N, C-alpha and C positions, 0 to 999 in steps of 0.2 A: 331438793337442790335448787338454789336460787339461780335465775338466769342472770346474765351479766348486766349489772346496773349499779347505780350509786350505792354507797354503803348505807345500811338501814338507818343508822342514827342520823345521818345527814337528811334523809327523807323525812324521818319523824320530826326532827327539829323544824325543818322547813314548813311542814304542814301545820305544826302547832303554832308557828310564828305567824302564819297567814301572810298578811301584808305588812307585818311589823317592820320588815327590813327596809321598807321605803320611808319609814318615819324617823324622826330624830331619835337618838338612842335613849333619851330619857322620857319618851312619850309612850305611855301604855297603849296597848292596841285599841281599846274601846273608849278612850277618853279624848275629848276634842282638843285640838291644838291650843285654842285659847281657853284657859280655865274659866270656870264659872266665877261670878262676882269679882272679875278682874278690873272693873271700872271704878276708879277712885272718885270720891265726891269732890275733892279739891280740883278746881278748874285747871290750875297749872299742872298738877299731877296728871290729869286727864290728857292735857295737850302733849306732855312728854310721853305718855303711854301710846297715844295715837302715832306720834312720830316714830316711836320704837317699832311699832308694827309695820309702818311704811318702810323703815330701813330693813327690817327682817324680810319683808316680801321682796325687796330688791336685792337680797343676798348680802346686805351689809351688816353682818351679825355683830361686829364690834361696835358699830354706831348704835345698833338696836340696844345692846346691853348698856351702853353709856346713857342713853335716853331713859331707859327703864330705871337705872340707879337714880337719875334726877327725879323721876316720878316718886320713887320710894323715899327720897330725901324730903319730899313735900308731904307724903302720906304713907307711913310704914305700917298701917293697920289693915291693909287689904291683902288677905291670904292669896288671892289669885295672882297678884303681882309677884309675890315671892315664888309661887309655883312656876310662873312664866320665866322668872329670872333663873331659877334652878335648871330649867330645861335648856335655856340658851347657854348658860354657863357649861352645862354638860356637853353641849355641841362644840364648845371651845376647849373641851377636855379639862376644864377647871373643876374637877370632881369634888374636891374638899369644899370649895365655896358653894358649889351647887347643893351639896348635902346640907350645909348650914342654912341656905335659903329655904330648902324644903322643910327643915325642922322649924324655921321661923314661921312658916305657913301653918304648921301643925300646932305651934305654940298659940297662934291666934285662933285656930279652929281645930281642936283635937279630933273632930269627927270628919275631917275633910278627906273623902275618898280620893279625889284627884291628887292631893298632897301625898298620901300614902303610895299611890301608884307611881308618882314621880320618884319618891324615895326608893321604892322597890327597883325601879329601872336604873336609878343611879347606883345602888349597891350591886345590882346585877352587872352593870358595865365595869365595875371595879372588881368583879369576881368575888364579891363578899356574899356568898350564897346564903349563909344562915341569916344574915341581916335582911337580905332581899325577901327570903321566905317569911321572916317575922313580919315584915311590912305587909305582905300579901295576906297573912293570917289575920292581921289587924283589920284589913278590909273585909275579910270574910265574917269577922265578928260584927262589924258595923252593918254589912249588907249580906246576910247569909244566903240569900236567894239570887244574888247577882252572879252571872256566869263568868264575867271577865277575869276575876281574881283566880278562880279555879283553873281556867284555861291558861292564864299566864303562869301559874304555879306548875302546871303540867309541862309547859314549854321549858321552864327553867330546869326541871328535873330531866327532861329529855335531852337537853343540850349537854347535860353531864352524863348521858347514857344511863341514867337511873330510870329505866322504863317501868320498873315496879312502882316507884313513887309517883311517876307521871300517871300511871293507871289509877293509883289510889286517889289522886287529886280529881281525876275525871269521874270516878265512881262517887266521890263526895258530891260532885255537881249533880249527878243523876239522883242522888238521895234527896236533894232539895228540889230538883227540877227533872222528874222522871221522863218528861216528854221533850227534853232538850235535844234537838236533832244533831247539833254540832258535837255534843258530848258523845252521842252514839257513833258519829262519824269518826271522831278522833280515837275512841276506844277500838273501833274496828280497824283503823290503820295500825294502831299499836299491836293488836292481835295478829294482823297479817305479817307485820315485821318479825314477830316471834314465830311465824309460820304456824300459828294456831288458826288454821284456815276456817274451820267450822265456826269458831267463835267470832272471827273477824267478819265472815260473811253474815252471820246473824246480826251483829251490831250494824253493819253497813246497810243491810236490808231494812232494819228498823229505822235508820236515819232517813232513807228515801221515803219510807212510809209516812214518817212524821213531816217531812218537808220534800215533796217531789221536785221543788225548784233547787235543791241542793246538788248542783252539777258535780262538784268534787266527789260527793259520796257515790253518785252513779258511776263516775269514772273509776273510782277505787274498787267498787263492787265488780265491775266488768273486768278490771285488771286482775282481781283475785281469782275469778273463775278462769281467766286465761292462764294464769300461772299454775293452776291446778289441772290444766289441760281439759277443762270442761267447756270447750269452745261453744257448744250449742247453747249452754246457759249464758255464756258471755254475750253471744249474739242477741239472745232474748232480752238481757238486761240493757244492752245498748239501744235496742229497738224501743224498749219502754222509756229509756232516758230521752231519746229523740222525740217520742210522742209527748212526753211531759214538758220538754224544753225544745221545741222545734227550731228556735233561733240560735241554739248553741251549736256552732259549727264544729267545735272540737269533738263533741260527742258523736256527731254524724261522721266525722272523719275517722274517728276510732272504729266505728262500725264498719265503714268502708274498708279500712286497712285490714281488719280482721277477716272480712269476707274475702279479700284478695288472698290473704295467707291460706285460707281454707280452700282456695280454688273455686269459690262460688262467684264467678265473674259476672254472671247475669245479675245477681243480687247486688254486687258491688257497683255495677253500672247505674242501677237505680239510685243509689246513695250519692254517687258523684254527679249524676245529672241534676239531682236536687241541689247539690253544692254549687253547681255552675249557675243555677238560678239565683242562689243567694250571694254568690261571689262571681258575677259574670266577668269581672275585669281582673281576676286573679289567675295568672298564667299557670301557677302550680296546680290548681285544681284541674284545669283543662289538660295539663300534661299527664296527670294521673289517669284521668278519664281516657285519654288516648292510649296509654299503656294497657289499661284493662281491656279496651276494645281490641287492641292488638292481640292480647292473650286469647281472646274469644275468636280470633281470626275474622273479626268484623272489620276488615281492612278499610272499607270506605268510611266507616264511622271514626276509626282511628285517625285516618288522614284528615278528616274534618276537624277533629279535636287538635291535632298537632298544628294544622294551619291556623286555627284560632290562637294558639299560643304565639305563633309568629306574627299574627296581626297585632297582638297585644305587646309583644316584645320581639321586634324584628332581628335583634342581635343574638337571640337565644340559639346558639349553635347546637346545644343538646337536643332541642326540639327538631331542628333541621336534620340532625343525624338520625333521630328516631323516625322522622318522616321518610328519610331515605330507606331505612330498614323496612318500613311498612310498604313502600312502593315496591321494593325488591320482592318481598314475600307475596305481594299481590300480582306479581308478574309484570309490573310496569317498570321495566328496567331502564328505559330512557329517562323517565322522571326521577328514578333513584339516582342515576348517574348525574343528572343536573343538580340535584340537592347536594350530593357529595362534592361536586365541583364548587358549589357555592360555599360549602364549609371550608374547602381548601383555599378558596380565594380570601375568605375572612381569616383563616388560621392556616397559613402555609405549612406549619410544622405539625399539623394534626396527625397523630399516629392512628387514632381510632378511625378516622375517615379513610386512611390508606388501607387499614385492615378490611374495612367494609368494601372498598373498591376491589381489593384482592379477591374477596369472596364473590363479588359480582362478576368479575372477569372469569374466575374459575368456573362459575356456574354456566357461563356462556361459552366455556371451552376456549376462552382467549388466554391461554396459559402464559404466553410471553408477556402480555399486559399485566397479568396477575403477578408474575415474577418481578416485573419492573417496579410496581408500586410497593410490593412487600419488601423489596431490597431497599427502597427509599425509607421505609419504616425502620428497618434494621439500622440503617446508617444514621437515622435521627437519634436512636438510643441503642447503641451497640452493646450495652450491658444488660439488656432485657432478654433473658433466655427464652421467654414465651414468644418473642418475635421470630426467633429462629425456627420455632415450631411451625408457625404459619408459613414462613418462606419455604421450609423443607417440604411441607405438604403441597405447596404450589409446584415445586420441582417434581414431586412424586406424581402428581396428577398430570403433569406434562411429560411423563415417562422419562424424565431425566434422573434416573435412579442414583447414579454415582454422585451427582451434585446434591441430591437430597441427603444422602449419607453424610457428605462433608458438612452440610449445613446443620444437620442434627447433632453431629459430633462437636461442632463448634459451640452450639448451644449448651451441650452437656459440659463443655469446658468451663462454662460460666456457672452452671448449676447441675452437678452430677446427680442430684436427688430429684430432678424433675421427671416424674414418672411418665408424663405424656411424651416427652422427648424419647425416653427409653422405649416406650410402647411403639411409637411411630417408626423408630429405627428398626425395631423388630419386624414391623410390617414390611419395610423395604427389604430387609434381609430375606424374609420369607418369599417375597415376590421375586427376588433375584436368585433363589435357589440356595441361599446360604443358610441351610437348615439349622446347623448347630449354633451359629451366631444369633439367629432369630430366637431360638429357644433360650439362649443365655440372656437376651434382652428381656424377654417376657418373664423369666424367673427373677430378674432384677426388679421388674415392676412389682411382682408379687411380694418381694422382700421389702420394698418401699411402702406398699399398700396391700396388706393381707386381705383386704376386702375388694380388690379390683377384679370383679367377676369376669370382665372381658378378657383379661390376661389369662386367667385359669382356662377359660373356654378356648382361647386361641391356641395355647399349647396343647390342650387335650385334643382339639380337632386336628392339629398338625400331626400328632402321633397317630390318631385314628386314620387319617387320610393315607398315611404311609404304611399303616398296618404294623406299627412298632410300638413297644411299650404300652400295649393295649390296656393292661390293668391300671397303670398310672393314668392313662388317658381317661378312663372311666372315672377314676378318683378325682381328677382335676375338673372334669365337666360337672360331676356331682357337686363339687365345691362351688362352682359357678352358679349352679341351680339352687344351692342353699341360700345364696345371696339374692338371686332373682328367679324365684320358682316358676314364674309364668312366662319366661323368655322363650319364645318359640324357636329361636335360632339355636339356643343352647340345648333345647330338647332335641332338635335335629342332630346336633353333635353327639348327644348321648345315643340316639338311635343308630347313628353311623358307627359309633364305637361298638355297639352290640352287633351290628351287621358284620363288622370286620372280625369279631370273635366267633362268628357262626351262630349267634343267638338270634335267629331270624324272626321268631315270633315276638320276642321282646323288641327287636328293632322295628318291626311293623307297628307295634303298639305305640312306640314313642314317636315314630315318624308321622303317624296319623295324627297324633296330638299336635305335633309341630305345625302341620298343615292347618289345623283348626285355629291355632293360636296366631297364625300369621295371615289370616284372611284379611284382605284389604291391602296387605303388603306382601303379596305372594313372591316367593323366591324360586327361580327355576331349579336351583340346586336341591332344594328340599323335595320338589316333585321328582327329580331325577333319582334321589335316594329312595323315595317311596316306591318308585317303579321297580328299582332293584330288589327291594324287600318283598314286594308282591311276587316278583318272578321267583325268588328263592322259596317262597311259601306256596308256589304252584298256581298262582292266580295270574295267568297271562293277560286276561281281559283288563283287570285293574292295573296291571303293570303298563300296558299300552296306554290306558287312559291317563295315567300319571305322567308318562313320558311325553305324551302329546301336549299335556298342559305345560310341561317344562319347555317344550319347543315353541309353544304359543308365546311364552314369556321371553324366550331367547332363541329365535329361529336360526341363529348362526352356530349352534352347538352341534358339531359334526359327530361327536361321540354318541350323543343321545339319538341322533338320526340313525346311526348304525345299529343301535340297540333295537329301535323300532323296526328297522328293516329286517334284522335277523329274526325277530319274533314273528313278524308277519309272514316271512318266507317259511318258517317252520310250521306255522299254522296252516299255510296253504298246502305244504307238502303232506300234511296229515289228512287232507280232505279227499 
């Protein structure tokens, strides 16, 4: 299955055309703009020819044609002048006259390859495919080992989506020039477009073997491996390409982008640091380097890169916004706030800056400030449902649950299929004891997104916690685990569902797994559940140890304190 991209025939035509699009329509790809033997012997004709070129260079094509006609009036026996006239007339879309001029050149010199090329392009421009092909075949008869006619012939066929004939033309070129790198490259691209991957890769590999400086072939080979999900081989190809062509920034950038997609941030940093040495004044390179360093949590390096962007481009609000995010995650909230305020001074209507400010205030438990800036964001674009999501969450975290519900419902009035709004509304309903309404919202989320693991787990855990619908609870949690098998919190939910069903050994097994999977992100609830399971399986010592860990994480939990006290008293009474 192809990824989203331009249609195959457009890509094939463009690659076969090479740089042809930048030339006048009647100029063949490998022929010089000024035809050979275009210098007349007659002095006056030569003067008119010179003036014609001066007019053409200045963009005065009509004057150029007029001077060239004067030259031909003085000396009409120079094939090159007729070829030049044909090309210029073609640019004026005087196709019939252009064809006559090209034929006059051929009448004077029947072996003129430039004349046949000009004629082929003229016919091609007029969509006279058979005539254009005939002209190219004549060139092949005159110069059977010359590559230009074969490549042009392949281009013409590709433009008509006749890829089989395009392939035949290139194979004919290989028959006379087996070591021709560009023919291998173009055949490789044609094969890739047919999704004949192995054939395409074979041709492209041969192309770079024959000519390691053929950057387009390296790029196509790497892309072919990427499309086949053979990322390791793609990385190796791009590394070889960069080694062969260290000054090709595009190839290094492709390598860096692939490494980023693979999550190999350290390797990506090395490539982008090399790019900053080659392009020290390009803010885009520094921006990407900053983003990669941010992903690595190398916040000081990310800050350095984003600051470099702002040195090069002080008005770059995107860089300033990213800089604020980096400061925030680095715990430097004061500097984050200053950067966001600078964004707002430069762009008073910035919604993104307000969202970030809302997050900053929420994290600092400045809930009223968060509500204020997020309300401003909603007022700037009251038709964006996602903004109501952020504002509702600010109300929720500020324990203003009724306001949160109203905001979420207002957002759903704009977009009733917004699963995140439904989910968060369910969270508020669960928090405020509206059990059935919460379940309805989570079921709505599952209906909108059958792969929403968190919704399955949430409903399943709610049932397990209440000790109701325990079989369905288990089914829902297992569904969540099918989607995220190593989620320790979901495994805790499964363990608790087992516990509530009296399946204590199974509960202990799953809760022990949950503890292992959440190491480094310990949750007091998981240790509380584990303690309960140990107690039910007769292991008071381990139960106490688990509850003590739960209290270490949440010293305010009176229920767990009472469990610890009861078991200790019972153990004391048995001594």
